[in-house]
Backbone as numpy.savetxt, mean C-alpha at the origin, in Angstrom:
# Nx Ny Nz CAx CAy CAz Cx Cy Cz
-10.89 35.39 36.25 -11.58 35.84 35.03 -10.54 36.26 33.99
-10.79 35.91 32.75 -9.89 36.24 31.64 -10.49 37.40 30.85
-9.66 38.43 30.58 -10.11 39.60 29.82 -9.35 39.66 28.51
-10.07 39.82 27.40 -9.42 39.95 26.08 -8.89 41.37 25.96
-7.60 41.47 25.68 -6.98 42.80 25.58 -6.70 43.23 24.15
-6.55 42.25 23.26 -6.23 42.59 21.86 -6.54 41.39 20.96
-6.99 41.68 19.74 -7.24 40.64 18.73 -6.55 41.05 17.44
-5.70 40.17 16.92 -4.98 40.47 15.68 -5.15 39.32 14.68
-5.09 39.66 13.40 -5.17 38.64 12.35 -3.80 38.00 12.15
-3.78 36.69 12.02 -2.51 36.01 11.78 -1.96 36.38 10.41
-0.65 36.57 10.31 -0.01 37.01 9.06 -0.12 35.95 7.96
-0.01 34.68 8.33 0.00 33.62 7.33 -1.35 32.98 7.09
-2.35 33.38 7.87 -3.68 32.80 7.72 -4.72 33.84 8.15
-5.33 34.45 7.15 -6.28 35.54 7.43 -7.57 35.04 8.07
-7.77 33.73 8.11 -8.98 33.17 8.71 -8.80 32.82 10.19
-7.61 33.09 10.72 -7.37 32.82 12.14 -6.91 34.10 12.84
-7.28 34.16 14.12 -7.01 35.38 14.89 -6.28 35.03 16.17
-5.29 35.83 16.50 -4.57 35.69 17.77 -5.29 36.50 18.83
-5.57 35.86 19.94 -6.28 36.52 21.04 -5.31 36.75 22.19
-5.15 38.00 22.58 -4.28 38.35 23.72 -5.18 38.59 24.94
-4.71 38.17 26.09 -5.55 38.21 27.30 -4.77 38.76 28.49
-5.54 39.09 29.49 -4.97 39.50 30.79 -5.71 38.71 31.86
-4.95 37.92 32.61 -5.52 37.14 33.72 -5.02 37.66 35.06
-4.72 38.98 35.09 -4.28 39.62 36.32 -2.79 39.82 36.41
-2.06 39.38 35.36 -0.60 39.52 35.37 -0.10 40.32 34.17
-1.02 41.06 33.54 -0.64 41.84 32.37 -0.96 41.11 31.08
-0.85 41.83 29.98 -1.21 41.26 28.68 -0.22 40.17 28.24
-0.81 39.11 27.67 -0.01 38.00 27.13 -0.80 37.31 26.03
-0.07 36.60 25.18 -0.77 35.83 24.15 -1.57 34.71 24.83
-2.82 34.58 24.43 -3.67 33.57 25.06 -3.89 32.35 24.19
-4.46 32.58 23.00 -4.79 31.47 22.11 -5.17 32.04 20.76
-5.42 31.16 19.79 -5.88 31.61 18.48 -7.19 30.88 18.16
-8.03 31.52 17.34 -9.30 30.92 16.98 -9.58 31.16 15.50
-10.46 30.32 14.97 -10.93 30.45 13.60 -11.99 31.56 13.53
-12.22 32.07 12.32 -13.23 33.12 12.12 -14.60 32.72 12.68
-15.01 31.47 12.42 -16.32 31.00 12.87 -16.46 31.07 14.38
-15.40 30.72 15.07 -15.42 30.74 16.55 -15.45 32.19 17.05
-14.69 33.04 16.38 -14.66 34.46 16.75 -16.06 35.06 16.66
-16.75 34.72 15.57 -18.09 35.26 15.35 -19.10 34.62 16.31
-19.05 33.30 16.46 -20.02 32.59 17.30 -19.99 33.10 18.73
-18.79 33.31 19.29 -18.66 33.74 20.69 -18.56 35.25 20.83
-18.66 35.94 19.66 -18.65 37.42 19.65 -17.46 37.97 20.43
-16.30 37.39 20.16 -15.08 37.81 20.86 -14.68 39.22 20.43
-14.31 40.06 21.41 -13.87 41.43 21.13 -13.03 41.95 22.28
-12.33 43.00 22.01 -11.47 43.60 23.02 -12.30 44.06 24.22
-11.81 43.74 25.43 -12.48 44.12 26.66 -13.47 43.09 27.17
-13.73 42.07 26.36 -14.70 41.04 26.76 -14.13 40.17 27.87
-14.96 39.80 28.84 -14.55 38.91 29.92 -15.07 37.50 29.64
-14.19 36.51 29.82 -14.53 35.11 29.55 -14.27 34.28 30.80
-15.26 33.51 31.21 -15.03 32.65 32.37 -14.37 31.33 31.92
-13.95 30.54 32.88 -13.19 29.31 32.60 -13.97 28.33 31.75
-15.23 28.13 32.05 -16.04 27.16 31.31 -16.25 27.59 29.87
-16.52 28.86 29.67 -16.73 29.38 28.31 -15.43 29.29 27.51
-14.30 29.56 28.16 -13.00 29.48 27.49 -12.72 28.03 27.06
-13.03 27.10 27.95 -12.82 25.69 27.63 -13.68 25.27 26.45
-14.92 25.72 26.41 -15.83 25.34 25.33 -15.36 25.89 23.98
-14.97 27.15 23.97 -14.59 27.73 22.68 -13.27 27.15 22.17
-12.36 26.83 23.08 -11.10 26.21 22.66 -11.34 24.79 22.12
-12.29 24.09 22.71 -12.63 22.74 22.23 -13.25 22.83 20.84
-14.15 23.77 20.64 -14.76 23.95 19.32 -13.74 24.36 18.28
-12.79 25.19 18.71 -11.75 25.60 17.78 -10.83 24.43 17.41
-10.58 23.56 18.39 -9.79 22.35 18.12 -10.49 21.50 17.05
-11.79 21.37 17.16 -12.55 20.61 16.17 -12.49 21.30 14.81
-12.62 22.60 14.80 -12.56 23.35 13.54 -11.21 23.18 12.88
-10.15 23.30 13.66 -8.81 23.11 13.10 -8.62 21.70 12.58
-9.09 20.73 13.34 -8.98 19.35 12.92 -9.75 19.08 11.64
-10.91 19.68 11.52 -11.73 19.53 10.32 -11.01 20.09 9.10
-10.46 21.29 9.25 -9.73 21.93 8.14 -8.46 21.15 7.79
-7.77 20.64 8.81 -6.58 19.82 8.58 -6.94 18.56 7.79
-8.07 17.98 8.15 -8.53 16.77 7.46 -8.88 17.05 6.00
-9.54 18.17 5.75 -9.91 18.52 4.38 -8.67 18.70 3.52
-7.65 19.30 4.09 -6.40 19.47 3.35 -5.77 18.11 3.05
-5.81 17.22 4.04 -5.27 15.87 3.89 -6.05 15.09 2.83
-7.35 15.32 2.79 -8.21 14.63 1.83 -8.13 15.22 0.43
-7.56 16.40 0.31 -7.51 17.06 -1.00 -6.57 16.36 -1.97
-5.63 15.55 -1.45 -4.67 14.87 -2.32 -5.25 13.59 -2.90
-6.02 12.86 -2.12 -6.67 11.63 -2.57 -7.70 11.20 -1.53
-8.51 10.19 -1.89 -9.46 9.64 -0.92 -8.71 8.96 0.22
-9.29 9.00 1.40 -8.69 8.35 2.57 -9.75 7.52 3.29
-9.27 6.54 4.02 -10.17 5.77 4.88 -10.34 6.51 6.20
-11.33 6.12 6.97 -11.54 6.70 8.29 -10.30 6.52 9.15
-9.73 5.33 9.12 -8.54 5.04 9.92 -7.37 5.93 9.53
-7.19 6.16 8.23 -6.09 7.00 7.78 -6.23 8.43 8.33
-7.44 8.97 8.28 -7.66 10.33 8.79 -7.47 10.37 10.30
-8.01 9.37 10.99 -7.86 9.32 12.44 -6.38 9.25 12.84
-5.63 8.38 12.17 -4.20 8.25 12.47 -3.44 9.54 12.16
-3.85 10.22 11.10 -3.19 11.48 10.72 -3.42 12.56 11.78
-4.66 12.65 12.25 -4.97 13.65 13.28 -4.26 13.35 14.60
-4.13 12.06 14.91 -3.38 11.68 16.12 -1.92 12.08 15.99
-1.38 11.89 14.80 0.00 12.28 14.54 0.18 13.79 14.69
-0.87 14.52 14.35 -0.84 15.98 14.49 -1.16 16.43 15.92
-1.35 15.44 16.81 -1.53 15.66 18.25 -2.84 16.35 18.61
-3.90 16.03 17.87 -5.22 16.49 18.27 -5.75 15.59 19.38
-6.59 16.13 20.24 -7.16 15.36 21.33 -8.13 14.31 20.79
-8.21 13.17 21.49 -9.05 12.06 21.03 -10.51 12.46 20.86
-11.06 13.18 21.82 -12.46 13.59 21.73 -12.71 14.48 20.52
-11.77 15.39 20.27 -11.91 16.28 19.11 -11.79 15.49 17.81
-10.90 14.51 17.77 -10.73 13.68 16.58 -12.02 12.96 16.23
-12.65 12.37 17.24 -13.88 11.63 16.98 -15.00 12.54 16.51
-15.04 13.76 17.02 -16.05 14.72 16.56 -15.77 15.13 15.12
-14.49 15.30 14.78 -14.11 15.63 13.40 -14.52 14.50 12.46
-14.21 13.27 12.85 -14.57 12.10 12.03 -16.07 12.05 11.81
-16.83 12.30 12.89 -18.29 12.29 12.80 -18.78 13.30 11.77
-18.22 14.50 11.80 -18.65 15.53 10.87 -18.24 15.21 9.43
-17.04 14.66 9.27 -16.57 14.28 7.93 -17.46 13.20 7.33
-17.92 12.29 8.17 -18.84 11.24 7.71 -20.20 11.83 7.34
-20.67 12.78 8.15 -21.97 13.40 7.89 -21.97 14.15 6.56
-20.85 14.83 6.28 -20.73 15.59 5.03 -20.25 14.71 3.87
-20.03 13.42 4.15 -19.61 12.43 3.16 -18.24 12.74 2.56
-17.42 13.44 3.33 -16.01 13.57 2.94 -15.29 12.25 3.19
-15.84 11.44 4.08 -15.32 10.10 4.35 -16.41 9.08 4.08
-16.01 7.99 3.42 -16.95 6.91 3.12 -16.10 5.67 2.84
-15.98 4.79 3.82 -15.11 3.63 3.66 -15.55 2.70 2.54
-16.85 2.60 2.31 -17.34 1.74 1.24 -16.92 2.27 -0.13
-17.08 3.57 -0.32 -16.68 4.20 -1.58 -15.16 4.17 -1.73
-14.46 4.39 -0.61 -12.99 4.34 -0.63 -12.52 2.96 -1.08
-13.09 1.91 -0.50 -12.69 0.53 -0.83 -12.97 0.23 -2.30
-14.11 0.69 -2.79 -14.48 0.46 -4.18 -13.47 1.11 -5.13
-13.12 2.35 -4.87 -12.17 3.06 -5.71 -10.77 2.48 -5.58
-10.44 2.02 -4.39 -9.13 1.43 -4.15 -8.96 0.16 -4.99
-9.98 -0.69 -5.00 -9.92 -1.93 -5.78 -9.83 -1.61 -7.27
-10.62 -0.67 -7.73 -10.59 -0.30 -9.15 -9.21 0.22 -9.55
-8.62 1.03 -8.71 -7.30 1.58 -9.02 -6.24 0.50 -9.05
-6.25 -0.37 -8.04 -5.27 -1.46 -8.01 -5.46 -2.38 -9.21
-6.69 -2.66 -9.56 -6.99 -3.56 -10.68 -6.48 -2.98 -12.00
-6.65 -1.68 -12.17 -6.32 -1.04 -13.45 -4.88 -0.58 -13.58
-4.18 -0.42 -12.46 -2.83 0.17 -12.54 -1.73 -0.73 -12.01
-2.08 -1.89 -11.42 -1.05 -2.78 -10.90 -1.35 -4.22 -11.33
-0.44 -5.12 -11.00 -0.65 -6.55 -11.27 -0.93 -7.31 -9.98
-1.39 -6.60 -8.95 -1.65 -7.23 -7.66 -2.94 -8.05 -7.69
-2.91 -9.17 -6.95 -4.07 -10.03 -6.83 -4.94 -9.63 -5.65
-6.08 -10.30 -5.52 -7.04 -9.92 -4.48 -6.49 -10.15 -3.08
-5.58 -11.11 -2.91 -5.02 -11.36 -1.58 -4.28 -10.16 -1.04
-3.43 -9.57 -1.89 -2.66 -8.39 -1.48 -3.58 -7.18 -1.33
-4.50 -7.01 -2.26 -5.43 -5.87 -2.18 -6.26 -5.95 -0.91
-6.71 -7.14 -0.58 -7.49 -7.35 0.64 -6.67 -6.98 1.87
-5.41 -7.41 1.89 -4.54 -7.10 3.04 -4.30 -5.59 3.15
-4.12 -4.92 2.02 -3.90 -3.48 2.04 -5.13 -2.75 2.59
-6.30 -3.17 2.17 -7.53 -2.52 2.66 -7.72 -2.77 4.16
-7.39 -3.98 4.59 -7.50 -4.30 6.02 -6.56 -3.41 6.84
-5.36 -3.17 6.32 -4.40 -2.31 7.01 -4.89 -0.87 7.09
-5.76 -0.49 6.19 -6.33 0.86 6.19 -7.61 0.93 7.02
-7.91 -0.17 7.72 -9.02 -0.16 8.66 -10.38 -0.43 8.05
-10.42 -0.94 6.83 -11.71 -1.21 6.19 -12.27 -2.52 6.74
-13.52 -2.55 7.18 -14.13 -3.78 7.72 -14.21 -4.89 6.68
-14.14 -6.12 7.15 -14.15 -7.29 6.28 -15.34 -7.33 5.31
-16.59 -7.12 5.77 -17.72 -7.16 4.83 -17.61 -6.11 3.73
-17.08 -4.95 4.07 -16.92 -3.87 3.08 -15.86 -4.26 2.05
-14.79 -4.89 2.52 -13.73 -5.35 1.62 -14.27 -6.38 0.64
-15.00 -7.37 1.15 -15.52 -8.44 0.30 -16.45 -7.89 -0.78
-17.25 -6.91 -0.43 -18.15 -6.31 -1.41 -17.37 -5.56 -2.47
-16.33 -4.83 -2.06 -15.53 -4.05 -3.00 -14.75 -4.95 -3.95
-14.32 -6.12 -3.47 -13.53 -7.03 -4.29 -14.33 -7.65 -5.43
-15.65 -7.49 -5.41 -16.46 -7.95 -6.52 -16.16 -7.15 -7.79
-15.49 -6.00 -7.61 -15.06 -5.20 -8.75 -13.92 -5.86 -9.53
-13.33 -6.90 -8.93 -12.22 -7.60 -9.57 -12.62 -9.07 -9.73
-13.50 -9.36 -10.68 -14.03 -10.72 -10.84 -12.95 -11.71 -11.29
-13.27 -12.98 -11.16 -12.32 -14.06 -11.41 -11.70 -13.99 -12.80
-12.51 -13.74 -13.81 -11.98 -13.72 -15.17 -10.95 -12.61 -15.38
-11.16 -11.48 -14.71 -10.20 -10.38 -14.82 -8.93 -10.69 -14.03
-9.08 -11.39 -12.90 -7.90 -11.82 -12.16 -7.02 -12.72 -13.00
-7.66 -13.67 -13.68 -6.92 -14.60 -14.55 -6.22 -13.84 -15.67
-6.91 -12.89 -16.25 -6.34 -12.10 -17.35 -5.12 -11.30 -16.89
-5.24 -10.65 -15.73 -4.13 -9.87 -15.21 -2.95 -10.76 -14.83
-3.25 -11.90 -14.20 -2.19 -12.83 -13.80 -1.49 -13.41 -15.03
-2.24 -13.72 -16.07 -1.65 -14.27 -17.29 -0.76 -13.24 -17.98
-1.19 -11.99 -17.98 -0.38 -10.92 -18.58 0.95 -10.77 -17.84
0.88 -10.79 -16.51 2.10 -10.70 -15.70 2.99 -11.92 -15.96
2.40 -13.11 -16.01 3.16 -14.34 -16.21 3.86 -14.35 -17.56
3.17 -13.89 -18.61 3.78 -13.86 -19.94 4.97 -12.91 -19.98
4.83 -11.76 -19.32 5.92 -10.80 -19.26 7.13 -11.40 -18.57
6.91 -12.09 -17.45 8.01 -12.70 -16.71 8.62 -13.86 -17.50
7.78 -14.61 -18.23 8.27 -15.72 -19.03 9.24 -15.23 -20.11
8.92 -14.09 -20.68 9.78 -13.52 -21.73 11.11 -13.03 -21.18
11.14 -12.77 -19.86 12.36 -12.27 -19.23 13.25 -13.39 -18.67
12.74 -14.60 -18.62 13.47 -15.71 -18.00 13.73 -16.82 -19.03
14.63 -16.53 -19.94 14.92 -17.48 -21.00 16.05 -18.44 -20.63
16.85 -18.10 -19.64 18.02 -18.91 -19.33 17.80 -19.99 -18.29
16.53 -20.39 -18.09 16.22 -21.43 -17.11 15.33 -22.47 -17.77
15.13 -23.59 -17.10 14.28 -24.64 -17.64 12.82 -24.21 -17.63
12.03 -24.90 -18.46 10.59 -24.61 -18.48 9.97 -24.83 -17.11
10.40 -25.90 -16.43 9.85 -26.20 -15.10 10.20 -25.12 -14.09
11.48 -24.68 -14.11 11.88 -23.64 -13.15 11.18 -22.33 -13.46
11.03 -22.02 -14.75 10.33 -20.79 -15.14 8.90 -20.82 -14.60
8.25 -21.95 -14.76 6.87 -22.10 -14.29 6.80 -21.95 -12.77
7.72 -22.59 -12.07 7.72 -22.52 -10.60 7.97 -21.10 -10.10
8.93 -20.41 -10.74 9.24 -19.04 -10.33 8.04 -18.12 -10.53
7.41 -18.25 -11.70 6.27 -17.39 -11.99 5.11 -17.70 -11.05
4.92 -18.98 -10.74 3.85 -19.36 -9.81 4.07 -18.72 -8.44
5.31 -18.75 -7.97 5.63 -18.16 -6.67 5.45 -16.65 -6.69
5.83 -16.02 -7.79 5.66 -14.56 -7.91 4.18 -14.19 -7.88
3.37 -14.97 -8.58 1.93 -14.70 -8.58 1.32 -14.95 -7.21
1.82 -15.96 -6.53 1.33 -16.25 -5.18 1.64 -15.08 -4.25
2.86 -14.54 -4.36 3.26 -13.40 -3.54 2.44 -12.15 -3.86
1.95 -12.07 -5.08 1.14 -10.93 -5.48 -0.32 -11.05 -5.03
-0.63 -12.19 -4.41 -1.97 -12.32 -3.84 -2.97 -13.08 -4.67
-2.49 -13.86 -5.65 -3.41 -14.67 -6.45 -3.58 -16.04 -5.82
-4.77 -16.60 -5.95 -5.04 -17.95 -5.44 -4.44 -18.96 -6.41
-4.28 -20.21 -5.92 -3.73 -21.26 -6.78 -4.65 -21.53 -7.96
-5.95 -21.43 -7.76 -6.89 -21.66 -8.87 -6.68 -20.64 -9.99
-6.50 -19.37 -9.60 -6.27 -18.32 -10.59 -4.92 -18.54 -11.27
-3.90 -18.89 -10.50 -2.56 -19.10 -11.05 -2.56 -20.23 -12.08
-3.17 -21.34 -11.73 -3.20 -22.49 -12.64 -3.94 -22.15 -13.93
-5.05 -21.43 -13.80 -5.81 -21.05 -15.00 -5.01 -20.06 -15.85
-4.33 -19.11 -15.20 -3.53 -18.12 -15.93 -2.39 -18.79 -16.69
-1.72 -19.74 -16.06 -0.59 -20.41 -16.70 -1.04 -21.32 -17.84
-2.29 -21.78 -17.79 -2.82 -22.56 -18.90 -3.06 -21.69 -20.13
-3.19 -20.39 -19.89 -3.51 -19.46 -20.98 -2.29 -18.91 -21.69
-1.08 -19.26 -21.25 0.13 -18.76 -21.89 1.05 -19.93 -22.20
2.04 -19.68 -23.07 2.97 -20.72 -23.48 4.27 -20.59 -22.69
4.47 -21.49 -21.74 5.69 -21.48 -20.94 6.69 -22.54 -21.41
6.30 -23.33 -22.39 7.14 -24.44 -22.82 8.20 -23.95 -23.81
9.45 -24.32 -23.56 10.55 -23.99 -24.46 10.69 -25.06 -25.52
11.25 -24.70 -26.67 11.60 -25.72 -27.65 12.78 -26.52 -27.11
13.06 -27.67 -27.72 14.18 -28.50 -27.23 15.50 -27.75 -27.34
15.67 -26.99 -28.42 16.91 -26.22 -28.57 17.03 -25.15 -27.49
15.92 -24.47 -27.19 15.94 -23.44 -26.13 16.21 -24.07 -24.77
15.61 -25.24 -24.54 15.81 -25.94 -23.27 17.27 -26.37 -23.12
17.84 -26.85 -24.24 19.24 -27.29 -24.20 20.18 -26.10 -23.98
19.91 -24.97 -24.63 20.73 -23.77 -24.42 20.68 -23.33 -22.96
19.49 -23.40 -22.37 19.36 -23.03 -20.96 20.12 -24.02 -20.08
20.04 -25.28 -20.43 20.76 -26.31 -19.67 22.27 -26.09 -19.76
22.78 -25.79 -20.94 24.21 -25.53 -21.10 24.65 -24.34 -20.23
23.81 -23.31 -20.19 24.12 -22.13 -19.38 24.21 -22.50 -17.91
23.23 -23.28 -17.44 23.21 -23.69 -16.03 24.33 -24.68 -15.73
24.63 -25.55 -16.69 25.70 -26.53 -16.50 27.05 -25.86 -16.36
27.31 -24.84 -17.14 28.58 -24.11 -17.04 28.71 -23.40 -15.69
27.59 -22.86 -15.20 27.60 -22.23 -13.87 27.90 -23.28 -12.80
27.23 -24.43 -12.91 27.42 -25.49 -11.92 28.84 -26.06 -11.98
29.40 -26.13 -13.18 30.75 -26.67 -13.34 31.77 -25.85 -12.53
31.59 -24.55 -12.51 32.52 -23.70 -11.75 32.44 -24.00 -10.25
31.29 -24.45 -9.81 31.11 -24.78 -8.39 31.64 -26.17 -8.05
31.46 -27.12 -8.98 31.77 -28.52 -8.65 33.03 -29.06 -9.33
33.77 -28.22 -10.05 34.93 -28.72 -10.77 36.05 -29.23 -9.85
35.97 -28.88 -8.55 36.95 -29.39 -7.59 36.74 -30.88 -7.33
35.56 -31.39 -7.71 35.30 -32.83 -7.56 35.66 -33.53 -8.87
35.71 -34.84 -8.82 36.05 -35.59 -10.02 35.27 -36.88 -10.07
35.29 -37.50 -11.26 34.68 -38.80 -11.44 33.19 -38.82 -11.14
32.77 -39.90 -10.50 31.36 -40.12 -10.21 30.81 -39.06 -9.26
31.64 -38.61 -8.32 31.19 -37.59 -7.37 30.84 -36.30 -8.10
31.70 -35.91 -9.05 31.44 -34.70 -9.84 30.14 -34.85 -10.64
29.99 -36.00 -11.30 28.82 -36.23 -12.15 27.53 -36.23 -11.34
27.55 -36.89 -10.17 26.35 -36.95 -9.34 25.93 -35.57 -8.84
26.93 -34.77 -8.45 26.61 -33.42 -7.96 26.04 -32.57 -9.09
26.61 -32.69 -10.28 26.11 -31.95 -11.43 24.68 -32.37 -11.77
24.45 -33.69 -11.80 23.12 -34.19 -12.14 22.08 -33.75 -11.12
22.44 -33.83 -9.84 21.51 -33.44 -8.78 21.16 -31.96 -8.88
22.19 -31.16 -9.14 21.98 -29.71 -9.24 21.09 -29.38 -10.43
21.39 -29.93 -11.60 20.65 -29.61 -12.82 19.23 -30.18 -12.79
19.07 -31.35 -12.17 17.73 -31.91 -12.01 16.89 -31.00 -11.11
17.54 -30.47 -10.08 16.85 -29.53 -9.20 16.45 -28.25 -9.89
17.10 -27.96 -11.01 16.76 -26.77 -11.80 15.63 -27.05 -12.79
15.14 -28.30 -12.77 13.97 -28.63 -13.59 14.25 -29.20 -14.95
15.49 -29.57 -15.24 15.80 -30.14 -16.55 15.57 -31.64 -16.55
15.16 -32.22 -17.70 14.91 -33.67 -17.78 16.22 -34.46 -17.70
16.13 -35.65 -17.12 17.31 -36.47 -16.89 18.02 -36.83 -18.19
17.25 -37.19 -19.25 17.89 -37.60 -20.50 18.71 -36.48 -21.13
18.21 -35.23 -20.99 18.94 -34.10 -21.56 20.18 -33.80 -20.72
20.05 -33.94 -19.39 21.20 -33.73 -18.51 22.32 -34.72 -18.87
21.95 -36.02 -19.05 22.95 -37.03 -19.40 23.60 -36.72 -20.74
22.78 -36.24 -21.65 23.30 -35.91 -22.99 24.36 -34.82 -22.91
24.07 -33.78 -22.11 25.01 -32.66 -21.98 26.26 -33.07 -21.21
26.08 -33.84 -20.14 27.24 -34.25 -19.33 28.13 -35.22 -20.09
27.59 -35.93 -21.05 28.38 -36.86 -21.85 29.12 -36.15 -22.96
28.82 -34.88 -23.15 29.50 -34.11 -24.19 30.53 -33.18 -23.55
31.31 -32.53 -24.40 32.26 -31.53 -23.91 31.50 -30.21 -23.80
30.70 -30.07 -22.74 29.74 -28.98 -22.65 30.34 -27.66 -22.19
31.46 -27.69 -21.49 31.98 -26.45 -20.88 32.29 -25.41 -21.93
31.77 -24.20 -21.67 31.96 -23.05 -22.55 31.33 -23.21 -23.92
30.35 -24.11 -24.01 29.64 -24.20 -25.29 28.77 -22.97 -25.50
């Protein structure tokens, strides 16, 4: 039999109490409980607690602590069920207590995966240039079920995807002036693909912006690339040098006639 010998308030948390007990070997620290548990079980000095009652109150206190820990975790931003579950596991709460905490959080609507997914899509749509592929993968990693994800993604309709992708593409196009129009287009397409946009969205977005350089801009880019390539292939000579230069520059997306024009001129350091 366990006898409560002393109850003190914790210094750093006035809502928790340290319970000291005697199990036949003198007074020792036993456990701590929340105010609600103290009141529910009417804990007081001199009270005797049997093993089953002690187990029950400690389990309820574990749930109470887990609930409060979750509320603090949720105070920073919305979380998915999986995020809260993983957080409580990291804090070393027992599995049974975690599931009871999750159940209560759902009942009080502190957790709602459908609402979480909806807000997540809206935030990503409004604050990033990510496409639905990446957003979908992020939600899946947070444990959101597939049907819930698909419903939430309706917040990011096709026309808005195209608009966001086109805005990103135009920004990147303005930053990549030293390459051919073809290479610029390919690079931007790959970047959009990595951001989670479908090919249909990418093609439509690129149709909405001007990626084509003027002939003078294209030639300036070619001269820049040709000078870089010359440093690599200048150890070769004659036809071998010319073929390597042409192959390299063609691979960079420049037209053959312009490549021949530059190679036939004294292009180095132009």
